[in-house]
All heavy atoms as a GROMACS GRO file, in nm:
protein
  593
    1MET      N    1   5.126  -4.758  -0.600
    1MET     CA    2   5.265  -4.732  -0.568
    1MET      C    3   5.326  -4.648  -0.680
    1MET      O    4   5.300  -4.671  -0.797
    1MET     CB    5   5.339  -4.865  -0.553
    1MET     CG    6   5.479  -4.847  -0.509
    1MET     SD    7   5.572  -4.992  -0.451
    1MET     CE    8   5.483  -5.132  -0.498
    2LYS      N    9   5.405  -4.550  -0.642
    2LYS     CA   10   5.470  -4.461  -0.737
    2LYS      C   11   5.620  -4.459  -0.708
    2LYS      O   12   5.661  -4.448  -0.593
    2LYS     CB   13   5.411  -4.320  -0.723
    2LYS     CG   14   5.477  -4.214  -0.803
    2LYS     CD   15   5.421  -4.206  -0.941
    2LYS     CE   16   5.480  -4.084  -1.010
    2LYS     NZ   17   5.451  -4.079  -1.147
    3THR      N   18   5.701  -4.473  -0.813
    3THR     CA   19   5.847  -4.474  -0.798
    3THR      C   20   5.909  -4.369  -0.888
    3THR      O   21   5.875  -4.362  -1.006
    3THR     CB   22   5.902  -4.614  -0.834
    3THR    OG1   23   5.841  -4.710  -0.750
    3THR    CG2   24   6.052  -4.619  -0.816
    4VAL      N   25   5.999  -4.286  -0.831
    4VAL     CA   26   6.072  -4.185  -0.907
    4VAL      C   27   6.215  -4.180  -0.854
    4VAL      O   28   6.242  -4.221  -0.742
    4VAL     CB   29   6.009  -4.044  -0.898
    4VAL    CG1   30   5.873  -4.039  -0.962
    4VAL    CG2   31   6.003  -3.995  -0.754
    5ASN      N   32   6.306  -4.128  -0.935
    5ASN     CA   33   6.443  -4.104  -0.891
    5ASN      C   34   6.456  -3.961  -0.844
    5ASN      O   35   6.402  -3.870  -0.909
    5ASN     CB   36   6.543  -4.132  -1.003
    5ASN     CG   37   6.560  -4.279  -1.029
    5ASN    OD1   38   6.553  -4.360  -0.938
    5ASN    ND2   39   6.581  -4.315  -1.154
    6ILE      N   40   6.525  -3.941  -0.733
    6ILE     CA   41   6.546  -3.806  -0.681
    6ILE      C   42   6.694  -3.783  -0.658
    6ILE      O   43   6.774  -3.878  -0.650
    6ILE     CB   44   6.468  -3.781  -0.550
    6ILE    CG1   45   6.518  -3.873  -0.438
    6ILE    CG2   46   6.319  -3.796  -0.571
    6ILE    CD1   47   6.468  -3.832  -0.301
    7LYS      N   48   6.731  -3.657  -0.645
    7LYS     CA   49   6.870  -3.618  -0.620
    7LYS      C   50   6.870  -3.516  -0.506
    7LYS      O   51   6.802  -3.414  -0.514
    7LYS     CB   52   6.931  -3.559  -0.747
    7LYS     CG   53   7.076  -3.522  -0.734
    7LYS     CD   54   7.164  -3.643  -0.743
    7LYS     CE   55   7.309  -3.599  -0.754
    7LYS     NZ   56   7.401  -3.696  -0.705
    8LEU      N   57   6.944  -3.546  -0.401
    8LEU     CA   58   6.960  -3.456  -0.288
    8LEU      C   59   7.106  -3.414  -0.285
    8LEU      O   60   7.193  -3.497  -0.258
    8LEU     CB   61   6.919  -3.526  -0.158
    8LEU     CG   62   6.775  -3.579  -0.154
    8LEU    CD1   63   6.753  -3.666  -0.031
    8LEU    CD2   64   6.676  -3.465  -0.157
    9THR      N   65   7.134  -3.288  -0.316
    9THR     CA   66   7.273  -3.245  -0.337
    9THR      C   67   7.335  -3.171  -0.219
    9THR      O   68   7.456  -3.146  -0.221
    9THR     CB   69   7.282  -3.156  -0.461
    9THR    OG1   70   7.194  -3.045  -0.446
    9THR    CG2   71   7.245  -3.233  -0.586
   10SER      N   72   7.256  -3.135  -0.118
   10SER     CA   73   7.313  -3.062  -0.005
   10SER      C   74   7.242  -3.101   0.124
   10SER      O   75   7.136  -3.164   0.122
   10SER     CB   76   7.299  -2.911  -0.027
   10SER     OG   77   7.164  -2.872  -0.020
   11ILE      N   78   7.300  -3.061   0.235
   11ILE     CA   79   7.238  -3.087   0.365
   11ILE      C   80   7.103  -3.016   0.373
   11ILE      O   81   7.005  -3.072   0.424
   11ILE     CB   82   7.331  -3.042   0.479
   11ILE    CG1   83   7.456  -3.130   0.482
   11ILE    CG2   84   7.260  -3.046   0.613
   11ILE    CD1   85   7.564  -3.083   0.575
   12GLN      N   86   7.096  -2.896   0.319
   12GLN     CA   87   6.969  -2.822   0.320
   12GLN      C   88   6.864  -2.894   0.237
   12GLN      O   89   6.747  -2.898   0.275
   12GLN     CB   90   6.988  -2.679   0.270
   12GLN     CG   91   6.865  -2.592   0.290
   12GLN     CD   92   6.826  -2.579   0.437
   12GLN    OE1   93   6.911  -2.552   0.523
   12GLN    NE2   94   6.700  -2.599   0.467
   13ASP      N   95   6.904  -2.953   0.123
   13ASP     CA   96   6.810  -3.033   0.043
   13ASP      C   97   6.753  -3.147   0.125
   13ASP      O   98   6.633  -3.175   0.120
   13ASP     CB   99   6.878  -3.090  -0.082
   13ASP     CG  100   6.890  -2.990  -0.195
   13ASP    OD1  101   6.835  -2.878  -0.183
   13ASP    OD2  102   6.956  -3.023  -0.295
   14VAL      N  103   6.839  -3.216   0.199
   14VAL     CA  104   6.794  -3.329   0.281
   14VAL      C  105   6.696  -3.281   0.387
   14VAL      O  106   6.590  -3.341   0.408
   14VAL     CB  107   6.913  -3.404   0.345
   14VAL    CG1  108   6.864  -3.511   0.441
   14VAL    CG2  109   7.001  -3.465   0.236
   15ARG      N  110   6.727  -3.171   0.454
   15ARG     CA  111   6.637  -3.115   0.556
   15ARG      C  112   6.502  -3.079   0.496
   15ARG      O  113   6.397  -3.112   0.552
   15ARG     CB  114   6.698  -2.991   0.620
   15ARG     CG  115   6.811  -3.019   0.713
   15ARG     CD  116   6.860  -2.890   0.773
   15ARG     NE  117   6.980  -2.912   0.850
   15ARG     CZ  118   7.072  -2.820   0.874
   15ARG    NH1  119   7.058  -2.699   0.824
   15ARG    NH2  120   7.176  -2.849   0.945
   16ASP      N  121   6.504  -3.008   0.384
   16ASP     CA  122   6.379  -2.967   0.319
   16ASP      C  123   6.298  -3.089   0.276
   16ASP      O  124   6.176  -3.094   0.294
   16ASP     CB  125   6.407  -2.878   0.197
   16ASP     CG  126   6.467  -2.743   0.234
   16ASP    OD1  127   6.462  -2.706   0.354
   16ASP    OD2  128   6.520  -2.676   0.143
   17PHE      N  129   6.366  -3.189   0.219
   17PHE     CA  130   6.300  -3.310   0.174
   17PHE      C  131   6.233  -3.383   0.291
   17PHE      O  132   6.117  -3.423   0.283
   17PHE     CB  133   6.401  -3.402   0.103
   17PHE     CG  134   6.343  -3.532   0.060
   17PHE    CD1  135   6.269  -3.540  -0.058
   17PHE    CD2  136   6.360  -3.647   0.136
   17PHE    CE1  137   6.214  -3.661  -0.098
   17PHE    CE2  138   6.306  -3.767   0.096
   17PHE     CZ  139   6.232  -3.774  -0.021
   18VAL      N  140   6.305  -3.399   0.401
   18VAL     CA  141   6.250  -3.468   0.518
   18VAL      C  142   6.131  -3.391   0.575
   18VAL      O  143   6.031  -3.451   0.615
   18VAL     CB  144   6.359  -3.492   0.625
   18VAL    CG1  145   6.298  -3.540   0.757
   18VAL    CG2  146   6.461  -3.591   0.575
   19ASP      N  147   6.138  -3.258   0.576
   19ASP     CA  148   6.024  -3.178   0.622
   19ASP      C  149   5.900  -3.205   0.537
   19ASP      O  150   5.790  -3.219   0.589
   19ASP     CB  151   6.057  -3.029   0.620
   19ASP     CG  152   6.149  -2.987   0.732
   19ASP    OD1  153   6.163  -3.064   0.830
   19ASP    OD2  154   6.208  -2.877   0.721
   20ILE      N  155   5.920  -3.213   0.406
   20ILE     CA  156   5.807  -3.236   0.314
   20ILE      C  157   5.748  -3.376   0.334
   20ILE      O  158   5.628  -3.391   0.352
   20ILE     CB  159   5.851  -3.217   0.168
   20ILE    CG1  160   5.884  -3.070   0.140
   20ILE    CG2  161   5.742  -3.266   0.072
   20ILE    CD1  162   5.955  -3.046   0.009
   21VAL      N  163   5.832  -3.478   0.332
   21VAL     CA  164   5.780  -3.615   0.340
   21VAL      C  165   5.727  -3.648   0.479
   21VAL      O  166   5.635  -3.730   0.492
   21VAL     CB  167   5.880  -3.722   0.292
   21VAL    CG1  168   5.914  -3.703   0.146
   21VAL    CG2  169   6.004  -3.725   0.377
   22SER      N  170   5.778  -3.583   0.582
   22SER     CA  171   5.729  -3.609   0.717
   22SER      C  172   5.586  -3.560   0.736
   22SER      O  173   5.516  -3.610   0.824
   22SER     CB  174   5.820  -3.544   0.821
   22SER     OG  175   5.947  -3.606   0.821
   23SER      N  176   5.544  -3.466   0.655
   23SER     CA  177   5.408  -3.415   0.665
   23SER      C  178   5.307  -3.506   0.595
   23SER      O  179   5.187  -3.484   0.605
   23SER     CB  180   5.399  -3.274   0.606
   23SER     OG  181   5.418  -3.278   0.466
   24GLN      N  182   5.355  -3.608   0.526
   24GLN     CA  183   5.268  -3.701   0.454
   24GLN      C  184   5.232  -3.818   0.543
   24GLN      O  185   5.311  -3.861   0.627
   24GLN     CB  186   5.338  -3.753   0.327
   24GLN     CG  187   5.383  -3.645   0.231
   24GLN     CD  188   5.266  -3.570   0.171
   24GLN    OE1  189   5.174  -3.631   0.118
   24GLN    NE2  190   5.270  -3.439   0.180
   25THR      N  191   5.112  -3.874   0.523
   25THR     CA  192   5.067  -3.987   0.604
   25THR      C  193   5.100  -4.121   0.539
   25THR      O  194   5.082  -4.225   0.601
   25THR     CB  195   4.915  -3.979   0.629
   25THR    OG1  196   4.848  -3.977   0.503
   25THR    CG2  197   4.879  -3.855   0.709
   26ILE      N  198   5.148  -4.119   0.415
   26ILE     CA  199   5.177  -4.244   0.344
   26ILE      C  200   5.319  -4.291   0.376
   26ILE      O  201   5.404  -4.212   0.420
   26ILE     CB  202   5.159  -4.229   0.191
   26ILE    CG1  203   5.253  -4.121   0.135
   26ILE    CG2  204   5.016  -4.198   0.157
   26ILE    CD1  205   5.248  -4.107  -0.016
   27ASP      N  206   5.345  -4.419   0.356
   27ASP     CA  207   5.479  -4.474   0.373
   27ASP      C  208   5.562  -4.442   0.250
   27ASP      O  209   5.518  -4.462   0.137
   27ASP     CB  210   5.474  -4.626   0.392
   27ASP     CG  211   5.416  -4.666   0.526
   27ASP    OD1  212   5.430  -4.588   0.623
   27ASP    OD2  213   5.359  -4.776   0.534
   28ILE      N  214   5.684  -4.392   0.275
   28ILE     CA  215   5.774  -4.352   0.166
   28ILE      C  216   5.912  -4.410   0.198
   28ILE      O  217   5.966  -4.388   0.306
   28ILE     CB  218   5.782  -4.198   0.153
   28ILE    CG1  219   5.643  -4.138   0.138
   28ILE    CG2  220   5.872  -4.159   0.037
   28ILE    CD1  221   5.638  -3.989   0.159
   29ASP      N  222   5.967  -4.483   0.102
   29ASP     CA  223   6.100  -4.542   0.117
   29ASP      C  224   6.196  -4.482   0.017
   29ASP      O  225   6.157  -4.438  -0.091
   29ASP     CB  226   6.096  -4.694   0.092
   29ASP     CG  227   6.017  -4.769   0.197
   29ASP    OD1  228   6.016  -4.725   0.313
   29ASP    OD2  229   5.956  -4.872   0.162
   30LEU      N  230   6.325  -4.481   0.054
   30LEU     CA  231   6.432  -4.443  -0.037
   30LEU      C  232   6.526  -4.563  -0.048
   30LEU      O  233   6.554  -4.630   0.051
   30LEU     CB  234   6.511  -4.324   0.016
   30LEU     CG  235   6.436  -4.191   0.024
   30LEU    CD1  236   6.525  -4.085   0.088
   30LEU    CD2  237   6.390  -4.146  -0.112
   31SER      N  238   6.574  -4.588  -0.170
   31SER     CA  239   6.666  -4.699  -0.187
   31SER      C  240   6.783  -4.658  -0.275
   31SER      O  241   6.770  -4.579  -0.367
   31SER     CB  242   6.595  -4.821  -0.247
   31SER     OG  243   6.538  -4.788  -0.372
   32SER      N  244   6.898  -4.715  -0.240
   32SER     CA  245   7.020  -4.693  -0.315
   32SER      C  246   7.095  -4.825  -0.312
   32SER      O  247   7.136  -4.871  -0.204
   32SER     CB  248   7.103  -4.582  -0.251
   32SER     OG  249   7.227  -4.567  -0.316
   33GLY      N  250   7.106  -4.889  -0.428
   33GLY     CA  251   7.167  -5.022  -0.431
   33GLY      C  252   7.080  -5.119  -0.355
   33GLY      O  253   6.960  -5.127  -0.376
   34ARG      N  254   7.138  -5.188  -0.259
   34ARG     CA  255   7.062  -5.286  -0.182
   34ARG      C  256   7.008  -5.231  -0.050
   34ARG      O  257   6.948  -5.302   0.028
   34ARG     CB  258   7.146  -5.411  -0.155
   34ARG     CG  259   7.268  -5.384  -0.071
   34ARG     CD  260   7.356  -5.508  -0.063
   34ARG     NE  261   7.470  -5.481   0.022
   34ARG     CZ  262   7.495  -5.545   0.135
   34ARG    NH1  263   7.416  -5.640   0.175
   34ARG    NH2  264   7.600  -5.514   0.206
   35TYR      N  265   7.030  -5.103  -0.024
   35TYR     CA  266   6.987  -5.040   0.100
   35TYR      C  267   6.853  -4.970   0.081
   35TYR      O  268   6.834  -4.896  -0.016
   35TYR     CB  269   7.091  -4.940   0.150
   35TYR     CG  270   7.224  -5.004   0.180
   35TYR    CD1  271   7.329  -4.996   0.089
   35TYR    CD2  272   7.242  -5.076   0.297
   35TYR    CE1  273   7.450  -5.058   0.115
   35TYR    CE2  274   7.364  -5.137   0.324
   35TYR     CZ  275   7.467  -5.128   0.233
   35TYR     OH  276   7.586  -5.189   0.260
   36VAL      N  277   6.763  -4.990   0.176
   36VAL     CA  278   6.632  -4.924   0.176
   36VAL      C  279   6.613  -4.861   0.312
   36VAL      O  280   6.633  -4.925   0.415
   36VAL     CB  281   6.518  -5.025   0.148
   36VAL    CG1  282   6.383  -4.956   0.152
   36VAL    CG2  283   6.538  -5.094   0.014
   37VAL      N  284   6.575  -4.730   0.312
   37VAL     CA  285   6.552  -4.659   0.438
   37VAL      C  286   6.419  -4.585   0.431
   37VAL      O  287   6.366  -4.558   0.323
   37VAL     CB  288   6.666  -4.559   0.470
   37VAL    CG1  289   6.798  -4.630   0.485
   37VAL    CG2  290   6.674  -4.450   0.366
   38ASP      N  291   6.368  -4.551   0.548
   38ASP     CA  292   6.247  -4.471   0.558
   38ASP      C  293   6.282  -4.328   0.515
   38ASP      O  294   6.376  -4.268   0.568
   38ASP     CB  295   6.198  -4.472   0.703
   38ASP     CG  296   6.069  -4.397   0.727
   38ASP    OD1  297   6.020  -4.328   0.634
   38ASP    OD2  298   6.015  -4.408   0.838
   39ALA      N  299   6.207  -4.273   0.421
   39ALA     CA  300   6.235  -4.139   0.369
   39ALA      C  301   6.214  -4.030   0.474
   39ALA      O  302   6.260  -3.918   0.457
   39ALA     CB  303   6.149  -4.110   0.247
   40LYS      N  304   6.147  -4.063   0.584
   40LYS     CA  305   6.122  -3.965   0.689
   40LYS      C  306   6.236  -3.962   0.792
   40LYS      O  307   6.232  -3.885   0.886
   40LYS     CB  308   5.989  -3.996   0.757
   40LYS     CG  309   5.872  -3.986   0.660
   40LYS     CD  310   5.742  -4.027   0.721
   40LYS     CE  311   5.631  -4.024   0.617
   40LYS     NZ  312   5.502  -4.065   0.672
   41SER      N  313   6.338  -4.044   0.771
   41SER     CA  314   6.451  -4.055   0.864
   41SER      C  315   6.573  -3.983   0.807
   41SER      O  316   6.635  -4.029   0.712
   41SER     CB  317   6.486  -4.203   0.888
   41SER     OG  318   6.610  -4.213   0.952
   42ILE      N  319   6.609  -3.872   0.869
   42ILE     CA  320   6.723  -3.795   0.821
   42ILE      C  321   6.852  -3.877   0.836
   42ILE      O  322   6.939  -3.874   0.749
   42ILE     CB  323   6.732  -3.658   0.892
   42ILE    CG1  324   6.822  -3.562   0.814
   42ILE    CG2  325   6.776  -3.671   1.034
   42ILE    CD1  326   6.806  -3.418   0.852
   43MET      N  327   6.864  -3.954   0.943
   43MET     CA  328   6.982  -4.038   0.963
   43MET      C  329   6.987  -4.148   0.858
   43MET      O  330   7.094  -4.181   0.807
   43MET     CB  331   6.984  -4.099   1.103
   43MET     CG  332   7.004  -3.996   1.213
   43MET     SD  333   7.159  -3.906   1.198
   43MET     CE  334   7.274  -4.034   1.239
   44GLY      N  335   6.872  -4.204   0.824
   44GLY     CA  336   6.867  -4.307   0.721
   44GLY      C  337   6.911  -4.254   0.587
   44GLY      O  338   6.986  -4.319   0.513
   45ILE      N  339   6.866  -4.133   0.553
   45ILE     CA  340   6.903  -4.072   0.425
   45ILE      C  341   7.054  -4.050   0.417
   45ILE      O  342   7.116  -4.079   0.315
   45ILE     CB  343   6.827  -3.940   0.402
   45ILE    CG1  344   6.678  -3.969   0.384
   45ILE    CG2  345   6.883  -3.866   0.281
   45ILE    CD1  346   6.591  -3.846   0.379
   46PHE      N  347   7.115  -4.006   0.526
   46PHE     CA  348   7.259  -3.981   0.524
   46PHE      C  349   7.340  -4.111   0.518
   46PHE      O  350   7.460  -4.108   0.493
   46PHE     CB  351   7.302  -3.895   0.642
   46PHE     CG  352   7.274  -3.748   0.622
   46PHE    CD1  353   7.193  -3.679   0.709
   46PHE    CD2  354   7.328  -3.681   0.514
   46PHE    CE1  355   7.165  -3.544   0.690
   46PHE    CE2  356   7.302  -3.546   0.493
   46PHE     CZ  357   7.220  -3.478   0.581
   47SER      N  358   7.275  -4.226   0.539
   47SER     CA  359   7.346  -4.352   0.526
   47SER      C  360   7.351  -4.400   0.380
   47SER      O  361   7.420  -4.496   0.349
   47SER     CB  362   7.280  -4.460   0.614
   47SER     OG  363   7.156  -4.501   0.560
   48LEU      N  364   7.278  -4.332   0.292
   48LEU     CA  365   7.276  -4.368   0.150
   48LEU      C  366   7.384  -4.294   0.074
   48LEU      O  367   7.435  -4.191   0.119
   48LEU     CB  368   7.139  -4.336   0.089
   48LEU     CG  369   7.018  -4.407   0.148
   48LEU    CD1  370   6.890  -4.354   0.084
   48LEU    CD2  371   7.029  -4.557   0.131
   49ASP      N  372   7.417  -4.343  -0.045
   49ASP     CA  373   7.512  -4.276  -0.134
   49ASP      C  374   7.439  -4.163  -0.205
   49ASP      O  375   7.366  -4.184  -0.301
   49ASP     CB  376   7.566  -4.376  -0.236
   49ASP     CG  377   7.662  -4.312  -0.336
   49ASP    OD1  378   7.701  -4.195  -0.316
   49ASP    OD2  379   7.697  -4.380  -0.434
   50LEU      N  380   7.456  -4.040  -0.157
   50LEU     CA  381   7.386  -3.924  -0.212
   50LEU      C  382   7.454  -3.866  -0.335
   50LEU      O  383   7.406  -3.770  -0.393
   50LEU     CB  384   7.367  -3.817  -0.105
   50LEU     CG  385   7.283  -3.860   0.016
   50LEU    CD1  386   7.274  -3.746   0.116
   50LEU    CD2  387   7.146  -3.907  -0.026
   51LEU      N  388   7.567  -3.923  -0.375
   51LEU     CA  389   7.634  -3.876  -0.496
   51LEU      C  390   7.560  -3.922  -0.622
   51LEU      O  391   7.576  -3.864  -0.729
   51LEU     CB  392   7.779  -3.924  -0.500
   51LEU     CG  393   7.868  -3.871  -0.387
   51LEU    CD1  394   8.006  -3.936  -0.395
   51LEU    CD2  395   7.877  -3.720  -0.392
   52GLN      N  396   7.480  -4.026  -0.608
   52GLN     CA  397   7.401  -4.081  -0.718
   52GLN      C  398   7.253  -4.053  -0.691
   52GLN      O  399   7.213  -4.038  -0.575
   52GLN     CB  400   7.422  -4.233  -0.728
   52GLN     CG  401   7.566  -4.274  -0.745
   52GLN     CD  402   7.624  -4.226  -0.877
   52GLN    OE1  403   7.556  -4.222  -0.978
   52GLN    NE2  404   7.751  -4.188  -0.876
   53PRO      N  405   7.171  -4.049  -0.796
   53PRO     CA  406   7.026  -4.039  -0.772
   53PRO      C  407   6.978  -4.160  -0.692
   53PRO      O  408   7.033  -4.270  -0.704
   53PRO     CB  409   6.966  -4.041  -0.913
   53PRO     CG  410   7.076  -3.992  -1.002
   53PRO     CD  411   7.203  -4.043  -0.938
   54ILE      N  412   6.881  -4.137  -0.605
   54ILE     CA  413   6.825  -4.244  -0.524
   54ILE      C  414   6.679  -4.264  -0.563
   54ILE      O  415   6.614  -4.173  -0.615
   54ILE     CB  416   6.842  -4.217  -0.373
   54ILE    CG1  417   6.789  -4.080  -0.334
   54ILE    CG2  418   6.984  -4.232  -0.331
   54ILE    CD1  419   6.805  -4.046  -0.189
   55THR      N  420   6.629  -4.383  -0.539
   55THR     CA  421   6.494  -4.418  -0.581
   55THR      C  422   6.396  -4.397  -0.467
   55THR      O  423   6.416  -4.449  -0.356
   55THR     CB  424   6.488  -4.565  -0.626
   55THR    OG1  425   6.583  -4.583  -0.732
   55THR    CG2  426   6.350  -4.602  -0.676
   56LEU      N  427   6.293  -4.318  -0.492
   56LEU     CA  428   6.186  -4.295  -0.395
   56LEU      C  429   6.068  -4.382  -0.434
   56LEU      O  430   6.027  -4.383  -0.550
   56LEU     CB  431   6.144  -4.148  -0.396
   56LEU     CG  432   6.028  -4.110  -0.306
   56LEU    CD1  433   6.051  -3.973  -0.245
   56LEU    CD2  434   5.896  -4.112  -0.380
   57THR      N  435   6.012  -4.453  -0.337
   57THR     CA  436   5.892  -4.533  -0.358
   57THR      C  437   5.787  -4.488  -0.259
   57THR      O  438   5.807  -4.499  -0.137
   57THR     CB  439   5.921  -4.684  -0.339
   57THR    OG1  440   6.027  -4.722  -0.427
   57THR    CG2  441   5.798  -4.766  -0.369
   58ALA      N  442   5.677  -4.434  -0.312
   58ALA     CA  443   5.563  -4.393  -0.229
   58ALA      C  444   5.461  -4.506  -0.235
   58ALA      O  445   5.416  -4.543  -0.343
   58ALA     CB  446   5.504  -4.263  -0.281
   59HIS      N  447   5.426  -4.559  -0.120
   59HIS     CA  448   5.337  -4.674  -0.113
   59HIS      C  449   5.191  -4.630  -0.107
   59HIS      O  450   5.120  -4.655  -0.010
   59HIS     CB  451   5.373  -4.762   0.007
   59HIS     CG  452   5.510  -4.818  -0.002
   59HIS    ND1  453   5.540  -4.930  -0.075
   59HIS    CD2  454   5.628  -4.775   0.050
   59HIS    CE1  455   5.670  -4.955  -0.066
   59HIS    NE2  456   5.725  -4.862   0.009
   60SER      N  457   5.149  -4.563  -0.215
   60SER     CA  458   5.012  -4.516  -0.226
   60SER      C  459   4.984  -4.484  -0.372
   60SER      O  460   5.075  -4.444  -0.446
   60SER     CB  461   4.991  -4.390  -0.142
   60SER     OG  462   4.863  -4.335  -0.165
   61ASP      N  463   4.861  -4.504  -0.414
   61ASP     CA  464   4.824  -4.466  -0.551
   61ASP      C  465   4.784  -4.320  -0.558
   61ASP      O  466   4.773  -4.262  -0.665
   61ASP     CB  467   4.709  -4.554  -0.600
   61ASP     CG  468   4.755  -4.697  -0.621
   61ASP    OD1  469   4.873  -4.717  -0.656
   61ASP    OD2  470   4.673  -4.789  -0.601
   62ASN      N  471   4.761  -4.258  -0.442
   62ASN     CA  472   4.716  -4.120  -0.436
   62ASN      C  473   4.828  -4.033  -0.379
   62ASN      O  474   4.823  -3.992  -0.264
   62ASN     CB  475   4.590  -4.110  -0.350
   62ASN     CG  476   4.529  -3.972  -0.353
   62ASN    OD1  477   4.562  -3.891  -0.438
   62ASN    ND2  478   4.441  -3.945  -0.259
   63CYS      N  479   4.932  -4.008  -0.460
   63CYS     CA  480   5.046  -3.932  -0.410
   63CYS      C  481   5.079  -3.812  -0.499
   63CYS      O  482   5.193  -3.769  -0.505
   63CYS     CB  483   5.166  -4.023  -0.391
   63CYS     SG  484   5.211  -4.116  -0.537
   64GLY      N  485   4.979  -3.760  -0.568
   64GLY     CA  486   4.999  -3.644  -0.654
   64GLY      C  487   5.048  -3.522  -0.579
   64GLY      O  488   5.136  -3.449  -0.626
   65GLU      N  489   4.993  -3.499  -0.460
   65GLU     CA  490   5.034  -3.384  -0.379
   65GLU      C  491   5.180  -3.396  -0.339
   65GLU      O  492   5.256  -3.299  -0.347
   65GLU     CB  493   4.946  -3.376  -0.252
   65GLU     CG  494   4.988  -3.265  -0.158
   65GLU     CD  495   4.912  -3.269  -0.026
   65GLU    OE1  496   4.810  -3.339  -0.015
   65GLU    OE2  497   4.958  -3.199   0.066
   66LEU      N  498   5.222  -3.516  -0.301
   66LEU     CA  499   5.362  -3.539  -0.265
   66LEU      C  500   5.453  -3.510  -0.384
   66LEU      O  501   5.555  -3.442  -0.371
   66LEU     CB  502   5.383  -3.683  -0.218
   66LEU     CG  503   5.528  -3.727  -0.200
   66LEU    CD1  504   5.595  -3.649  -0.088
   66LEU    CD2  505   5.537  -3.876  -0.176
   67MET      N  506   5.416  -3.560  -0.502
   67MET     CA  507   5.500  -3.541  -0.621
   67MET      C  508   5.513  -3.393  -0.656
   67MET      O  509   5.620  -3.348  -0.699
   67MET     CB  510   5.444  -3.619  -0.740
   67MET     CG  511   5.451  -3.770  -0.724
   67MET     SD  512   5.620  -3.827  -0.698
   67MET     CE  513   5.595  -3.949  -0.571
   68GLU      N  514   5.407  -3.315  -0.635
   68GLU     CA  515   5.415  -3.170  -0.660
   68GLU      C  516   5.512  -3.105  -0.563
   68GLU      O  517   5.592  -3.019  -0.601
   68GLU     CB  518   5.277  -3.106  -0.644
   68GLU     CG  519   5.181  -3.138  -0.755
   68GLU     CD  520   5.042  -3.078  -0.731
   68GLU    OE1  521   5.030  -2.987  -0.646
   68GLU    OE2  522   4.948  -3.124  -0.796
   69LYS      N  523   5.506  -3.146  -0.436
   69LYS     CA  524   5.590  -3.083  -0.334
   69LYS      C  525   5.738  -3.117  -0.349
   69LYS      O  526   5.824  -3.037  -0.313
   69LYS     CB  527   5.543  -3.124  -0.195
   69LYS     CG  528   5.411  -3.060  -0.156
   69LYS     CD  529   5.370  -3.098  -0.016
   69LYS     CE  530   5.243  -3.028   0.025
   69LYS     NZ  531   5.203  -3.060   0.163
   70ILE      N  532   5.769  -3.237  -0.402
   70ILE     CA  533   5.910  -3.277  -0.415
   70ILE      C  534   5.961  -3.262  -0.558
   70ILE      O  535   6.069  -3.310  -0.590
   70ILE     CB  536   5.933  -3.422  -0.366
   70ILE    CG1  537   5.858  -3.522  -0.452
   70ILE    CG2  538   5.900  -3.434  -0.219
   70ILE    CD1  539   5.902  -3.665  -0.432
   71ASP      N  540   5.886  -3.193  -0.642
   71ASP     CA  541   5.921  -3.179  -0.784
   71ASP      C  542   6.064  -3.131  -0.806
   71ASP      O  543   6.132  -3.178  -0.896
   71ASP     CB  544   5.823  -3.086  -0.854
   71ASP     CG  545   5.849  -3.078  -1.003
   71ASP    OD1  546   5.837  -3.183  -1.069
   71ASP    OD2  547   5.885  -2.968  -1.052
   72ARG      N  548   6.113  -3.040  -0.724
   72ARG     CA  549   6.250  -2.987  -0.745
   72ARG      C  550   6.359  -3.091  -0.719
   72ARG      O  551   6.473  -3.074  -0.762
   72ARG     CB  552   6.274  -2.864  -0.659
   72ARG     CG  553   6.278  -2.892  -0.510
   72ARG     CD  554   6.297  -2.762  -0.434
   72ARG     NE  555   6.281  -2.783  -0.293
   72ARG     CZ  556   6.367  -2.739  -0.202
   72ARG    NH1  557   6.472  -2.671  -0.239
   72ARG    NH2  558   6.345  -2.762  -0.074
   73PHE      N  559   6.326  -3.200  -0.650
   73PHE     CA  560   6.424  -3.305  -0.623
   73PHE      C  561   6.419  -3.418  -0.725
   73PHE      O  562   6.511  -3.499  -0.731
   73PHE     CB  563   6.401  -3.366  -0.483
   73PHE     CG  564   6.405  -3.264  -0.372
   73PHE    CD1  565   6.291  -3.236  -0.298
   73PHE    CD2  566   6.521  -3.194  -0.343
   73PHE    CE1  567   6.294  -3.143  -0.195
   73PHE    CE2  568   6.525  -3.101  -0.240
   73PHE     CZ  569   6.411  -3.076  -0.167
   74ILE      N  570   6.313  -3.425  -0.805
   74ILE     CA  571   6.294  -3.536  -0.900
   74ILE      C  572   6.388  -3.519  -1.018
   74ILE      O  573   6.400  -3.412  -1.077
   74ILE     CB  574   6.147  -3.543  -0.948
   74ILE    CG1  575   6.056  -3.575  -0.830
   74ILE    CG2  576   6.132  -3.648  -1.057
   74ILE    CD1  577   5.907  -3.572  -0.862
   75VAL      N  578   6.458  -3.628  -1.051
   75VAL     CA  579   6.548  -3.630  -1.167
   75VAL      C  580   6.461  -3.652  -1.290
   75VAL      O  581   6.387  -3.748  -1.300
   75VAL     CB  582   6.652  -3.744  -1.155
   75VAL    CG1  583   6.737  -3.752  -1.279
   75VAL    CG2  584   6.736  -3.725  -1.030
   76LYS      N  585   6.474  -3.559  -1.385
   76LYS     CA  586   6.390  -3.566  -1.506
   76LYS      C  587   6.472  -3.604  -1.625
   76LYS      O  588   6.587  -3.587  -1.636
   76LYS     CB  589   6.321  -3.434  -1.527
   76LYS     CG  590   6.228  -3.403  -1.411
   76LYS     CD  591   6.163  -3.270  -1.426
   76LYS     CE  592   6.058  -3.260  -1.319
   76LYS     NZ  593   6.061  -3.152  -1.234
   0.00000   0.00000   0.00000
C-alpha cells in the first residue's frame, strides 16, 4: 500500500487525474477528513474539500507506474 498527498486545483486537473487512475487495475482511494471515495469516481472527488490536499491510497505494493503518471499532482 502506498499513500501520498495530492492537490487538484481545477476541473481540468480532476478530469486528467480520473483519466489516469481509471486506466489502472489497482484499487485507489482518496480521503479528506472522515470521507473516503473511489479515486476513479469524478463525482466522488467533487464531494471532497479540494481546497486542501487530499490523501491518495493505492492498495498495491507495485504502483510505481501510477506514481510517475500522477507526479504533477503530488504535494512535495
